[in-house]
C-alpha positions as CSV (number, residue, x, y, z in Angstrom):
1,X,117.1,117.2,122.9
2,X,114.6,117.9,125.7
3,X,112.2,115.5,126.8
4,X,109.7,117.9,128.3
5,X,106.1,117.3,127.3
6,X,106.1,121.1,125.9
7,X,108.4,120.0,123.1
8,X,106.1,119.0,120.2
9,X,106.8,115.3,119.8
10,X,105.8,115.1,116.3
11,X,108.6,117.7,115.6
12,X,111.0,115.2,117.1
13,X,109.9,112.3,114.9
14,X,110.0,114.7,111.9
15,X,113.6,115.6,112.8
16,X,114.4,111.9,112.8
17,X,112.8,111.6,109.4
18,X,114.8,114.6,108.1
19,X,118.1,113.0,109.1
20,X,117.1,109.4,107.9
21,X,116.1,110.0,104.3
22,X,115.7,106.1,103.7
23,X,112.8,106.1,106.4
24,X,109.3,107.2,105.0
25,X,107.2,107.1,108.3
26,X,107.3,105.9,112.0
27,X,104.5,104.2,113.6
28,X,104.5,104.2,117.5
29,X,102.3,102.5,120.0
30,X,103.2,103.7,123.5
31,X,100.7,101.3,125.1
32,X,102.1,98.1,123.7
33,X,105.6,99.6,123.5
34,X,105.8,98.7,119.7
35,X,107.5,100.7,117.2
36,X,107.8,100.3,113.4
37,X,109.5,102.2,110.4
38,X,108.3,102.3,106.8
39,X,110.9,102.3,103.8
40,X,110.9,101.9,100.1
41,X,113.8,99.3,100.0
42,X,116.2,97.1,102.1
43,X,117.9,98.9,105.0
44,X,120.0,97.9,108.1
45,X,117.8,98.8,110.8
46,X,120.7,98.2,113.3
47,X,122.2,101.6,112.1
48,X,119.2,103.3,113.0
49,X,118.7,102.0,116.6
50,X,120.7,104.7,118.5
51,X,118.9,107.5,116.6
52,X,115.5,105.8,117.0
53,X,116.3,105.3,120.7
54,X,117.1,109.0,121.4
55,X,114.1,110.1,119.5
56,X,111.5,107.9,121.2
57,X,112.9,108.7,124.6
58,X,112.4,112.4,123.8
59,X,108.8,111.8,122.6
60,X,107.6,109.0,125.0
61,X,106.2,111.2,127.9
62,X,104.2,113.5,125.7
63,X,103.1,110.7,123.3
64,X,101.6,108.6,126.3
65,X,99.7,111.6,127.5
66,X,98.6,112.2,123.9
67,X,99.8,115.8,123.9
68,X,98.0,117.5,121.0
69,X,100.5,117.8,118.1
70,X,100.6,119.9,114.8
71,X,102.2,118.2,111.8
72,X,105.4,120.2,110.6
73,X,105.3,121.2,106.9
74,X,106.0,118.4,104.6
75,X,104.7,115.6,107.2
76,X,101.5,114.3,108.2
77,X,100.1,112.8,111.3
78,X,97.4,110.1,111.6
79,X,95.9,107.5,114.1
80,X,96.2,103.8,113.1
81,X,94.2,102.1,115.9
82,X,96.2,102.6,119.1
83,X,99.3,103.7,117.1
84,X,100.2,107.1,115.8
85,X,101.8,107.3,112.3
86,X,104.1,110.3,111.6
87,X,105.3,110.2,108.0
88,X,106.4,112.2,105.1
89,X,103.8,113.7,102.6
90,X,103.8,111.3,99.9
91,X,101.4,110.4,97.1
92,X,99.0,107.4,97.6
93,X,101.1,105.1,95.2
94,X,104.2,105.8,97.4
95,X,102.4,104.8,100.6
96,X,101.3,101.5,98.9
97,X,105.0,100.6,98.3
98,X,105.8,101.2,102.0
99,X,107.5,98.2,103.7
100,X,106.8,98.2,107.5
101,X,109.4,96.6,109.8
102,X,109.0,96.3,113.3
103,X,111.8,97.6,115.6
104,X,112.3,96.8,119.3
105,X,111.2,99.5,121.7
106,X,114.6,101.1,122.4
107,X,116.0,100.8,125.9
108,X,117.3,104.6,126.4
109,X,120.7,105.2,127.2
110,X,121.6,108.6,128.8
111,X,124.6,109.1,126.5
112,X,122.4,108.3,123.4
113,X,119.9,110.8,124.3
114,X,122.5,113.4,125.0
115,X,124.5,113.2,121.7
116,X,121.7,112.3,119.2
117,X,121.6,115.7,117.4
118,X,125.4,116.0,117.6
119,X,125.5,112.9,115.2
120,X,122.7,113.8,112.7
121,X,125.0,115.0,110.2
122,X,127.1,111.9,110.2
123,X,124.3,109.7,108.8
124,X,125.5,109.8,105.2
125,X,129.0,108.8,106.2
126,X,127.8,106.2,108.5
127,X,125.6,104.7,105.9
128,X,128.4,104.9,103.5
129,X,130.7,102.9,105.6
130,X,127.7,100.4,106.4
131,X,127.4,99.6,102.7
132,X,131.1,99.7,102.0
133,X,131.8,95.9,102.1
134,X,128.1,94.8,101.3
135,X,129.4,92.8,98.2
136,X,132.5,91.1,99.9
137,X,131.2,87.7,100.7
138,X,132.4,84.4,102.2
139,X,134.8,83.9,99.4
140,X,136.3,87.4,99.1
141,X,139.5,88.6,100.8
142,X,138.0,91.5,102.5
143,X,135.4,90.2,104.6
144,X,136.4,93.0,106.7
145,X,136.3,93.2,110.5
146,X,137.0,96.9,110.3
147,X,137.7,97.9,106.6
148,X,136.9,101.2,105.6
149,X,138.2,104.1,103.1
150,X,141.9,103.8,102.8
151,X,142.1,100.3,104.3
152,X,143.9,99.0,101.3
153,X,146.9,101.1,102.3
154,X,147.2,99.3,105.8
155,X,146.7,95.9,103.8
156,X,149.4,97.0,101.3
157,X,151.8,97.7,104.2
158,X,151.3,94.3,105.7
159,X,151.8,92.7,102.3
160,X,155.1,94.8,101.9
161,X,156.5,93.6,105.3
162,X,155.5,90.0,104.4
163,X,157.3,90.4,101.0
164,X,160.5,92.0,102.5
165,X,160.5,89.4,105.2
166,X,160.2,86.6,102.7
167,X,162.9,87.8,100.5
168,X,165.2,88.2,103.5
169,X,164.5,84.7,104.6
170,X,165.2,83.3,101.2
171,X,168.5,85.3,101.2
172,X,169.5,83.9,104.7
173,X,168.8,80.4,103.7
174,X,171.5,80.7,100.9
175,X,174.0,83.1,102.7
176,X,173.8,81.5,106.2
177,X,172.8,77.9,105.6
178,X,174.6,77.0,108.9
179,X,172.4,79.3,110.8
180,X,168.7,78.2,109.8
181,X,167.2,80.2,112.7
182,X,167.9,83.6,111.0
183,X,165.8,82.4,107.9
184,X,163.1,81.0,110.1
185,X,162.9,84.2,112.1
186,X,162.4,86.3,108.9
187,X,159.8,83.8,107.6
188,X,158.0,84.1,111.0
189,X,157.9,87.8,110.7
190,X,156.5,87.5,107.1
191,X,154.0,84.8,108.2
192,X,152.6,87.1,111.1
193,X,152.4,90.3,108.6
194,X,150.9,88.5,105.9
195,X,148.5,86.4,107.9
196,X,147.5,89.2,110.4
197,X,144.2,90.4,108.5
198,X,143.2,87.0,107.7
199,X,143.6,85.6,111.2
200,X,141.5,88.5,112.6
201,X,138.7,87.8,110.2
202,X,139.0,84.1,110.6
203,X,138.6,84.4,114.4
204,X,135.6,86.7,114.0
205,X,133.9,84.1,111.6
206,X,134.9,81.2,113.9
207,X,133.0,82.8,116.8
208,X,129.9,82.7,114.5
209,X,130.7,79.0,113.6
210,X,131.6,80.0,110.0
211,X,134.7,79.5,108.0
212,X,135.8,81.4,104.8
213,X,138.7,81.6,102.3
214,X,140.7,83.4,105.1
215,X,140.6,80.3,107.1
216,X,141.6,78.1,104.1
217,X,144.6,80.3,103.5
218,X,145.8,80.2,107.1
219,X,145.2,76.3,107.3
220,X,147.5,75.9,104.1
221,X,150.2,78.3,105.3
222,X,150.3,76.5,108.8
223,X,150.4,73.2,107.1
224,X,153.3,74.4,104.8
225,X,155.2,75.2,108.0
226,X,154.6,71.9,109.5
227,X,156.1,70.1,106.6
228,X,159.0,72.5,106.3
229,X,157.8,74.6,103.4
230,X,158.4,77.9,105.1
231,X,159.1,79.9,101.8
232,X,155.9,78.8,100.2
233,X,153.8,79.7,103.3
234,X,155.3,83.2,103.2
235,X,154.8,83.4,99.4
236,X,151.2,82.2,99.9
237,X,150.5,84.9,102.6
238,X,152.3,87.5,100.6
239,X,150.2,87.0,97.4
240,X,147.0,86.6,99.5
241,X,147.5,89.9,101.3
242,X,148.6,91.7,98.3
243,X,145.7,90.6,96.1
244,X,143.5,91.6,99.2
245,X,145.0,95.1,99.2
246,X,144.5,95.3,95.5
247,X,140.8,94.0,96.0
248,X,140.4,96.7,98.7
249,X,141.9,99.3,96.5
250,X,139.3,98.4,93.8
251,X,136.3,98.8,96.1
252,X,137.9,101.9,97.7
253,X,138.2,103.5,94.3
254,X,134.6,102.5,93.3
255,X,133.4,104.0,96.6
256,X,135.2,107.3,96.2
257,X,133.4,107.6,92.8
258,X,130.2,107.6,94.7
259,X,131.4,109.5,97.5
260,X,131.8,112.5,95.7
261,X,128.0,112.6,95.6
262,X,127.6,111.8,99.3
263,X,130.1,114.3,100.6
264,X,128.7,117.1,98.5
265,X,125.6,117.3,100.8
266,X,125.9,120.7,102.6
267,X,125.5,120.6,106.3
268,X,124.6,124.3,107.0
269,X,122.5,127.0,105.0
270,X,122.2,130.8,105.1
271,X,118.5,131.5,105.8
272,X,117.3,135.0,104.8
273,X,114.3,136.2,107.0
274,X,111.5,138.5,105.8
275,X,113.3,141.5,107.2
276,X,116.1,140.7,105.1
277,X,118.5,139.5,108.0
278,X,120.6,136.4,107.6
279,X,121.2,133.6,110.0
280,X,122.9,130.1,109.8
281,X,120.8,127.2,110.1
282,X,121.2,123.3,110.0
283,X,120.1,122.2,106.5
284,X,117.6,119.7,107.9
285,X,115.6,122.6,109.5
286,X,114.8,124.2,106.2
287,X,111.3,124.4,105.2
288,X,109.6,124.6,101.7
289,X,109.0,128.6,100.8
290,X,112.1,129.7,102.9
291,X,114.6,131.9,101.0
292,X,118.3,130.9,101.3
293,X,121.4,132.8,100.3
294,X,124.2,131.0,98.5
295,X,127.6,132.6,98.1
296,X,130.2,131.8,95.4
297,X,131.8,128.5,96.0
298,X,129.2,127.3,98.0
299,X,126.9,124.2,97.6
300,X,123.2,124.5,97.2
301,X,121.6,123.2,100.6
302,X,118.3,122.1,99.0
303,X,116.4,122.1,95.6
304,X,114.8,125.4,94.8
305,X,114.1,128.2,92.3
306,X,116.3,131.3,92.0
307,X,114.5,134.5,93.3
308,X,117.3,136.9,93.0
309,X,120.9,137.1,91.5
310,X,122.6,135.5,88.5
311,X,125.2,132.9,88.4
312,X,126.3,129.5,87.0
313,X,126.5,126.1,88.8
314,X,128.6,123.0,88.6
315,X,126.2,120.2,88.2
316,X,128.8,117.7,87.3
317,X,128.5,115.7,90.4
318,X,124.8,115.0,89.5
319,X,124.8,114.7,85.9
320,X,128.3,114.3,84.8
321,X,128.0,117.4,82.6
322,X,131.3,119.2,82.8
323,X,129.8,122.6,81.4
324,X,128.7,125.1,83.9
325,X,124.8,125.7,83.8
326,X,123.6,129.4,83.8
327,X,121.4,130.4,86.7
328,X,119.0,133.3,86.6
329,X,115.7,134.4,88.1
330,X,113.2,131.4,87.7
331,X,116.0,128.8,87.1
332,X,115.8,125.7,89.1
333,X,118.9,124.7,91.4
334,X,119.7,121.4,92.9
335,X,121.0,120.2,96.3
336,X,124.7,119.4,96.3
337,X,125.6,121.4,93.1
338,X,128.1,124.1,93.5
339,X,127.3,127.9,92.9
340,X,130.2,129.2,90.8
341,X,130.5,133.0,90.9
342,X,127.5,135.0,91.9
343,X,125.7,135.4,95.0
344,X,122.2,133.8,94.5
345,X,118.9,133.9,96.5
346,X,116.7,130.8,96.1
347,X,113.4,129.6,97.4
348,X,113.2,126.0,98.7
349,X,110.7,123.9,96.7
350,X,111.7,120.5,98.3
351,X,112.6,119.5,101.8
352,X,116.4,118.7,102.0
353,X,115.4,115.1,103.0
354,X,113.4,114.9,99.5
355,X,116.0,116.9,97.4
356,X,117.6,115.5,94.2
357,X,120.7,114.7,96.1
358,X,118.9,112.8,98.6
359,X,117.0,110.8,96.2
360,X,120.2,109.9,94.4
361,X,122.1,108.9,97.7
362,X,118.9,106.6,98.6
363,X,119.0,105.2,95.1
364,X,122.8,104.4,95.3
365,X,122.5,102.9,98.9
366,X,119.6,100.5,97.5
367,X,121.8,99.6,94.5
368,X,124.6,98.5,96.4
369,X,122.3,96.5,98.5
370,X,120.5,94.7,95.7
371,X,122.3,91.9,93.9
372,X,122.2,90.7,90.4
373,X,120.7,87.2,89.7
374,X,124.1,85.9,88.7
375,X,125.7,87.4,91.8
376,X,123.0,85.6,94.2
377,X,124.2,82.4,92.3
378,X,127.7,82.9,93.2
379,X,127.1,83.6,96.6
380,X,125.3,80.2,97.3
381,X,127.9,78.4,95.2
382,X,130.8,80.2,96.9
383,X,129.6,79.4,100.4
384,X,129.1,75.6,99.8
385,X,132.2,75.4,97.7
386,X,134.4,76.6,100.5
387,X,133.4,73.7,102.6
388,X,133.7,71.3,99.6
389,X,137.4,72.4,99.0
390,X,138.3,71.6,102.6
391,X,136.5,68.3,102.4
392,X,137.8,67.4,98.9
393,X,141.4,68.2,100.1
394,X,141.1,65.9,103.2
395,X,139.5,63.1,101.1
396,X,142.4,63.3,98.4
397,X,144.9,63.4,101.4
398,X,143.6,60.0,102.4
399,X,143.5,58.8,98.7
400,X,147.1,59.8,98.0
401,X,148.2,58.3,101.2
402,X,146.4,55.2,101.5
403,X,145.3,54.5,98.0
404,X,148.4,55.4,96.1
405,X,151.1,54.8,99.0
406,X,152.6,58.1,99.1
407,X,154.1,59.3,102.2
408,X,151.8,61.3,104.5
409,X,154.0,64.2,105.6
410,X,157.6,63.7,104.4
411,X,158.6,65.1,101.1
412,X,161.6,63.6,99.1
413,X,163.3,65.0,96.1
414,X,161.3,62.5,93.9
415,X,157.9,62.7,95.5
416,X,155.7,65.3,97.1
417,X,153.9,64.1,100.2
418,X,150.1,63.5,100.2
419,X,149.8,66.5,102.8
420,X,151.8,68.7,100.5
421,X,149.6,67.8,97.6
422,X,146.4,68.3,99.7
423,X,147.5,71.8,100.6
424,X,148.2,72.6,97.0
425,X,144.8,71.4,96.0
426,X,143.3,73.5,98.7
427,X,145.0,76.7,97.4
428,X,144.2,76.2,93.7
429,X,140.6,75.3,94.4
430,X,139.7,78.1,96.6
431,X,137.0,80.4,95.2
432,X,138.6,83.7,95.7
433,X,138.4,85.0,92.1
434,X,135.1,83.1,91.4
435,X,133.3,84.9,94.4
436,X,134.8,88.3,93.4
437,X,134.0,88.1,89.7
438,X,130.4,89.5,89.5
439,X,130.3,92.0,92.7
440,X,133.5,93.8,91.7
441,X,132.2,94.3,88.1
442,X,128.6,95.3,89.4
443,X,129.8,97.9,92.0
444,X,132.4,99.4,89.5
445,X,129.3,99.7,87.0
446,X,127.1,101.5,89.5
447,X,130.0,103.9,90.5
448,X,130.5,104.8,86.8
449,X,127.0,105.3,86.4
450,X,126.5,107.5,89.5
451,X,129.3,109.8,88.3
452,X,127.9,110.1,84.9
453,X,124.2,110.6,85.2
454,X,123.0,107.1,85.3
455,X,121.7,105.6,88.4
456,X,120.9,101.7,88.6
457,X,118.8,100.5,91.6
458,X,120.9,97.2,91.6
459,X,122.9,94.8,89.8
460,X,119.9,93.1,88.2
461,X,119.2,96.2,86.3
462,X,122.5,96.2,85.0
463,X,122.4,92.6,83.8
464,X,118.7,92.9,82.3
465,X,119.4,96.0,80.4
466,X,122.0,94.4,78.3
467,X,119.3,91.9,77.0
468,X,116.6,94.4,75.7
469,X,115.5,94.3,72.2
470,X,112.7,96.9,72.3
471,X,112.3,100.5,74.0
472,X,108.9,101.8,74.7
473,X,109.2,105.7,75.4
474,X,106.5,108.1,76.6
475,X,106.3,111.3,74.5
476,X,106.1,114.3,76.9
477,X,108.9,114.9,79.0
478,X,110.8,111.9,77.5
479,X,111.1,112.6,73.8
480,X,110.2,116.0,74.2
481,X,111.3,118.4,76.9
482,X,107.9,118.6,78.5
483,X,108.4,122.5,78.4
484,X,106.1,124.6,76.1
485,X,107.7,127.1,73.8
486,X,105.9,130.1,72.0
487,X,106.3,129.3,68.3
488,X,103.9,132.2,67.1
489,X,101.4,134.9,68.0
490,X,98.5,135.7,65.7
491,X,95.9,138.7,65.8
492,X,92.5,139.4,64.3
493,X,92.6,141.7,62.6
494,X,96.5,141.2,61.7
495,X,99.3,143.5,62.6
496,X,98.5,143.8,66.4
497,X,100.4,140.7,67.3
498,X,102.7,142.7,69.8
499,X,99.6,144.0,71.7
500,X,98.3,140.5,71.9
501,X,101.5,139.2,73.4
502,X,101.4,142.3,75.7
503,X,98.1,141.6,77.0
504,X,98.8,137.8,77.4
505,X,101.9,138.6,79.4
506,X,100.0,140.8,81.7
507,X,97.4,138.1,82.4
508,X,99.8,135.1,82.7
509,X,102.3,137.1,84.8
510,X,100.7,135.8,88.1
511,X,100.2,132.1,87.0
512,X,102.5,129.2,87.4
513,X,100.9,127.0,84.7
514,X,103.4,125.5,82.1
515,X,101.6,127.6,79.4
516,X,102.1,130.8,81.6
517,X,105.8,130.0,82.0
518,X,106.3,129.8,78.3
519,X,104.5,133.0,77.5
520,X,106.4,134.9,80.3
521,X,109.6,133.6,79.1
522,X,108.9,134.4,75.4
523,X,107.6,137.9,76.4
524,X,110.7,138.7,78.5
525,X,113.0,137.7,75.7
526,X,111.0,139.8,73.4
527,X,111.4,142.7,75.5
528,X,107.6,143.2,76.0
529,X,106.6,145.8,78.8
530,X,104.9,144.5,81.8
531,X,101.3,146.2,82.2
532,X,99.8,146.5,85.7
533,X,96.1,145.2,85.9
534,X,93.5,146.7,87.9
535,X,91.7,143.5,88.6
536,X,92.7,139.7,88.2
537,X,90.8,136.6,88.5
538,X,91.3,133.0,87.6
539,X,88.3,131.2,86.0
540,X,88.7,127.6,87.3
541,X,89.0,125.2,84.2
542,X,88.5,128.1,81.5
543,X,91.3,130.8,81.9
544,X,92.2,134.2,83.3
545,X,90.3,137.5,83.6
546,X,91.5,141.0,84.3
547,X,90.7,144.6,83.8
548,X,93.0,147.2,82.3
549,X,92.0,150.8,82.2
550,X,88.3,149.9,82.9
551,X,88.6,147.4,80.0
552,X,87.8,143.7,80.6
553,X,90.5,141.1,79.3
554,X,90.1,137.4,79.1
555,X,92.5,134.6,78.3
556,X,91.9,131.1,77.7
557,X,90.7,128.2,75.5
558,X,88.8,128.6,72.4
559,X,85.7,128.0,74.3
560,X,85.8,131.3,75.7
561,X,85.1,132.9,72.2
562,X,82.6,130.1,71.3
563,X,80.5,130.9,74.4
564,X,80.5,134.6,74.1
565,X,79.1,137.4,71.8
566,X,81.8,136.4,69.4
567,X,80.5,132.7,69.0
568,X,79.4,133.2,65.3
569,X,82.5,135.0,64.3
570,X,84.7,132.4,66.2
571,X,83.3,129.6,64.1
572,X,85.4,130.8,61.1
573,X,88.7,131.1,63.1
574,X,91.4,128.8,61.7
575,X,92.2,125.6,63.7
576,X,95.6,125.2,65.2
577,X,97.9,122.6,63.8
578,X,97.5,119.2,65.6
579,X,101.0,119.2,67.3
580,X,100.3,122.9,68.6
581,X,98.5,124.3,71.6
582,X,96.7,127.6,71.5
583,X,95.9,130.3,74.0
584,X,93.2,133.0,72.9
585,X,93.3,136.6,74.1
586,X,90.4,138.8,74.0
587,X,91.0,142.7,74.5
588,X,88.8,145.9,73.9
589,X,89.2,145.8,70.2
590,X,91.5,142.9,69.5
591,X,91.4,139.1,69.4
592,X,94.5,136.9,69.0
593,X,96.1,133.7,70.0
594,X,99.5,132.4,71.1
595,X,100.6,129.2,69.5
596,X,102.8,126.8,71.7
597,X,104.4,123.6,71.0
598,X,106.4,121.2,73.2
599,X,110.0,121.1,72.1
600,X,111.5,117.9,71.0
601,X,114.7,117.0,72.8
602,X,117.7,117.8,70.3
603,X,119.2,114.4,71.5
604,X,116.1,112.1,70.8
605,X,116.9,111.7,67.1
606,X,120.4,110.5,67.5
607,X,119.4,108.3,70.4
608,X,116.7,106.8,68.4
609,X,118.9,106.4,65.2
610,X,121.5,104.5,67.4
611,X,119.1,102.4,68.9
612,X,117.8,101.3,65.6
613,X,121.3,100.6,64.4
614,X,121.7,98.4,67.2
615,X,118.6,96.3,66.4
616,X,116.5,97.6,69.1
617,X,112.8,98.4,68.1
618,X,111.4,101.9,69.3
619,X,107.7,102.3,70.3
620,X,106.0,105.6,71.5
621,X,103.4,105.3,74.0
622,X,101.5,108.3,74.6
623,X,98.1,109.6,76.0
624,X,98.5,112.6,73.5
625,X,96.4,112.9,70.4
626,X,97.3,110.7,67.3
627,X,98.0,113.8,65.2
628,X,100.5,115.4,67.6
629,X,102.2,111.9,68.5
630,X,102.6,111.1,64.6
631,X,104.1,114.5,63.8
632,X,106.7,114.0,66.6
633,X,107.3,110.4,65.7
634,X,107.8,111.2,62.0
635,X,110.3,113.8,62.8
636,X,112.3,111.5,65.0
637,X,111.9,108.2,63.2
638,X,110.0,106.1,65.9
639,X,109.3,102.6,64.6
640,X,105.9,102.5,66.0
641,X,103.3,105.0,67.6
642,X,100.5,104.2,69.8
643,X,98.6,107.2,70.9
644,X,95.7,108.1,73.0
645,X,96.5,105.6,75.6
646,X,95.4,105.4,79.2
647,X,97.9,104.2,81.9
648,X,96.2,100.7,81.5
649,X,96.5,100.9,77.7
650,X,100.2,101.5,78.1
651,X,100.6,98.4,80.4
652,X,98.7,96.3,77.7
653,X,101.0,97.6,75.1
654,X,104.0,96.5,77.1
655,X,102.6,93.2,77.6
656,X,102.0,92.8,74.0
657,X,105.5,93.8,73.1
658,X,106.8,91.2,75.5
659,X,104.4,88.5,74.3
660,X,106.0,89.0,70.9
661,X,109.1,87.6,72.2
662,X,111.2,90.9,72.9
663,X,112.6,92.1,76.1
664,X,111.5,95.6,76.6
665,X,112.7,98.6,78.6
666,X,110.1,101.3,79.2
667,X,111.4,105.0,79.6
668,X,109.0,107.5,81.2
669,X,108.7,110.3,83.7
670,X,105.2,110.8,84.9
671,X,102.7,109.1,87.4
672,X,100.8,107.8,84.6
673,X,103.9,106.0,83.4
674,X,104.4,104.2,86.7
675,X,102.1,101.1,85.9
676,X,103.8,100.5,82.4
677,X,107.2,101.0,84.1
678,X,106.3,98.2,86.5
679,X,105.2,96.0,83.8
680,X,108.4,96.2,81.6
681,X,111.5,93.9,81.9
682,X,113.4,97.1,82.8
683,X,112.0,100.2,83.8
684,X,113.9,103.5,83.2
685,X,112.8,107.0,84.7
686,X,113.6,110.4,83.3
687,X,115.4,112.7,85.8
688,X,115.6,112.7,89.5
689,X,112.9,115.5,89.2
690,X,110.5,112.8,87.8
691,X,107.4,111.9,89.7
692,X,107.7,110.0,92.9
693,X,105.6,107.1,91.3
694,X,107.8,106.9,88.4
695,X,111.1,107.0,90.5
696,X,109.8,104.2,92.7
697,X,109.1,101.9,89.9
698,X,112.3,102.6,87.9
699,X,115.3,100.4,88.0
700,X,117.3,103.0,86.1
701,X,117.4,106.8,86.5
702,X,118.5,109.2,83.7
703,X,119.6,112.3,85.5
704,X,118.3,115.6,84.5
705,X,116.2,114.2,81.8
706,X,119.3,113.5,79.6
707,X,117.9,110.8,77.2
708,X,121.1,110.3,75.7
709,X,122.3,108.6,78.9
710,X,120.1,105.8,78.0
711,X,122.7,104.8,75.5
712,X,125.3,105.2,78.2
713,X,123.5,103.0,80.4
714,X,122.9,100.3,77.8
715,X,126.6,100.3,76.8
716,X,127.7,100.1,80.3
717,X,125.4,97.2,80.9
718,X,126.7,95.4,77.8
719,X,130.3,96.1,78.9
720,X,129.6,94.8,82.5
721,X,127.9,91.7,81.2
722,X,131.0,90.9,79.1
723,X,133.4,91.5,81.9
724,X,131.4,89.5,84.4
725,X,131.7,86.5,81.7
726,X,135.4,87.2,81.3
727,X,135.9,87.0,85.1
728,X,133.9,83.9,85.4
729,X,135.9,82.3,82.6
730,X,139.2,83.2,84.1
731,X,138.3,82.3,87.7
732,X,136.8,78.9,86.7
733,X,139.3,78.3,84.0
734,X,142.2,78.6,86.4
735,X,140.6,76.4,89.1
736,X,139.8,73.5,86.5
737,X,143.3,73.7,85.0
738,X,145.1,73.9,88.3
739,X,142.8,71.3,90.2
740,X,143.5,68.6,87.4
741,X,147.3,69.5,87.2
742,X,147.6,69.1,91.2
743,X,145.8,65.9,90.9
744,X,148.2,64.3,88.7
745,X,151.1,65.8,90.7
746,X,152.6,68.3,88.3
747,X,152.1,71.6,90.4
748,X,154.4,72.8,93.2
749,X,152.8,74.6,96.0
750,X,154.4,77.9,94.9
751,X,153.0,77.6,91.5
752,X,149.5,76.9,92.8
753,X,149.6,80.0,95.1
754,X,150.9,82.1,92.1
755,X,148.0,80.8,89.9
756,X,145.3,81.3,92.5
757,X,146.2,84.8,93.6
758,X,147.2,85.8,90.0
759,X,143.5,85.1,89.0
760,X,142.2,87.2,91.8
761,X,144.3,90.1,90.8
762,X,143.2,89.7,87.0
763,X,139.5,89.7,88.1
764,X,139.9,92.8,90.1
765,X,141.9,94.6,87.4
766,X,139.4,93.6,84.7
767,X,136.5,94.9,86.7
768,X,138.1,98.2,87.2
769,X,138.4,98.7,83.4
770,X,134.5,99.5,83.8
771,X,135.4,102.4,86.2
772,X,137.9,103.9,84.1
773,X,136.7,102.9,80.6
774,X,134.6,105.1,78.3
775,X,131.0,104.0,78.2
776,X,129.3,106.6,76.3
């Protein structure tokens, strides 16, 4: 990366933003040596320090001298006092949500500067590793000094060695009782293998003046050794390391479900130049409007529209849909999906950093950071509880020893010592299973959703969605497809409908309006021939004008007729049905219209019926005319319709529903839905293609506008809530029963160990049911 002034410093910052999709903007003040980054959610700034250091070192010279800069496509540059802000092109709503975080001005290291670009593509994997154990807290086994993918295999090997050594020691005690050193040696090997991971983690925590469950287990094992209970010490560490491996396996399996998305992000793209030549470029260098070639078996490197070729794509990684999706000229393609059989050229419509896949990755990363309310409770409870267990065990040791007169350390056949009982109490009261109860279920639910077209921003959304009793839905783009379809062509006089469609096709062929797309699609399907116009002009706000063989053609709204020489005649023309849109065409000696309708989603009726059957009230909130809204509502069976609403009216409607005592979820997709999404108890956005404003407010994203995924999300949230309650009941129940049993002296250390570790295993396995179960 050059540091010379001639290198555009804004481009350097743009490159940084392209490779760090969770960062929206960078603000740099070279005079005061201050730098800040803007994000839309919580991130770990430490992971960005090296890349930011390399970037700032590259731009510092030219920035200090205020070298004139040109903003790259998709980015903006503005002055903010003495500072300069370089950011992505975002809507105004998005910028209001930015959270600025000051970052220390980096001290540049030569090796950082030298290798920055070499590691750009590793960002996703780095971030994935960074979040891998976000939910493994003080009480969990895998607090993790270096845990990563496949770490459960190493833990399983340690557990296996511990188990084998324990069995060997037990056998040696009975086979060679005169040679106790053989059994002792086997037990020592088992203790070292079973306690190695816990010892490393405990040492790291002790350096930070913290203790956790690893410290408790090691303390109990060492205590058991001192009182001669070598077998119990090995059993404890074997079960502890085995359940730790099981927990790690559960988390690893959860991460692998999500990693299918993260790893599907392509690194290179085949760019097609204007002269038809091809060259391979890094994905992050792609710009909107460029043409890219994707061969069979390759992943699409960005979102775009097919301009040449025909194929099908595997979009299962994004939507969970197993059926290949046909792709032809004009079809949308999405980053990370796989081109199956035909070579396809497409035009990039979104920067790779803003692609569907990158939005999903950011959502997943955010979701793994955000905790459910009940999870935050167990975090606080678990931390203090760990200290309480140590203090309580020490107190009970004194009570049993001094109060009840039990021997301090010496066990007899009739009586277990006070120290033995205290060690047992410390084991059975430890909060392993309790602290794992919620995060294991939440992570499994997030992973299942990500693989099946439902993205949660965090555990809170999963918990809240299970409690909703009303659903408010936008009409256009939610209950309907948002794509107009031609339902009829009329001509005056009748009999010339084909000619009307031919003229409409000729005029709309150069437009990208939704109505134009519908007419073009219908005309191509009907085999209408394309006419070449002599002249073409867009009439702002009214329609289109063209010339064909010297004749003037017009296309537009009814006002075109009412304002011209046909005004009197136009008064007698029939009005279109309320649910239909109309486009009028005026030719030399023919007048006609094309009738269009927003298509209702096939799945909407079934979704609403099932919500009603579950006792959930459905309300349509739309800005459309009442007649059009009621026609759709009647066909779908919506409980209540509120039409002609402004964004403020939608917010008021949500607040009224909440005031009636119902917990409401809002489902929408547009910028005008963003305020009502924010007002709802649970906000749900339609599709990763929805507006930025809607996605920023949404806690749940239904991929590719699949309304039926709302039912899957709700069922998943209810199952997750049930499993969380089961986990809490299991973990707390075992603790209470075993603590009482230990207090009255009825539990040997080996039984306490088995009960404690067994409950941890049960909790992990129970949570995994979410990952493998059917939630549709």
